[in-house]
C-alpha positions, 0 to 999 in steps of 0.5 A: 023540875027540868033537868038539863044535860050538857050535850053536843054544842051546848055552852060550857063556861071556862075561865078567861085564859084557860082555853088551852085546858079545854082545847079537846072540847073545841068543836064539841061544846061552845066554850064561853070565856068568863071573867075579866082577868086571865086565870085558871079559876072559874069565875062562878058568877060569870059562868052562871050569867053566861049559862042564864044568857043561853036559857039555862036556868038550872045547873047541877054542880058536883064538886069538892068542898071548895066549889060548894062553899064558893057557890054558897058564899057567892049566893049562887045556890037556890036549892041544896041536895045533900047525900049522907052516907052511913060512914063517919070519917075522922082523921087528919086527912078527912075532907071537910064538907065545905071549905075555903069560904065564909058561910056565916050568913047561909041558912037552910030550910030543910023540906025533904028527906029520902032514904036511898038504899043505906044513904039519906038524901036531904033537900033544902032551900037556901036562904040568907040570914 
């Protein structure tokens, strides 16, 4: 498995119309606008296509519950690594693991488990149902 790290002058997909948010990266990264409409929300499928066109085939995405759910709902995830900490959160302010998208047709085929200190890392292939 090859791990790709974004480095100087590599492609960085951004939303059409959001170039001003990334002005400080101009000259450091190749800012590639994706999506047809000006928006502040990244067009995920367009971003993945832009990276693939530049020879980048593996992307590690770390984000919150909306990013994870959106990537899964848009069928843009082949493999999932899920870190579990030995803490249970239960309150009105707790953050859901995945949120904002319908995932009824997403299934996981777990194929690995690893202990990392007091945490556990699960790995799975993502398959449609």
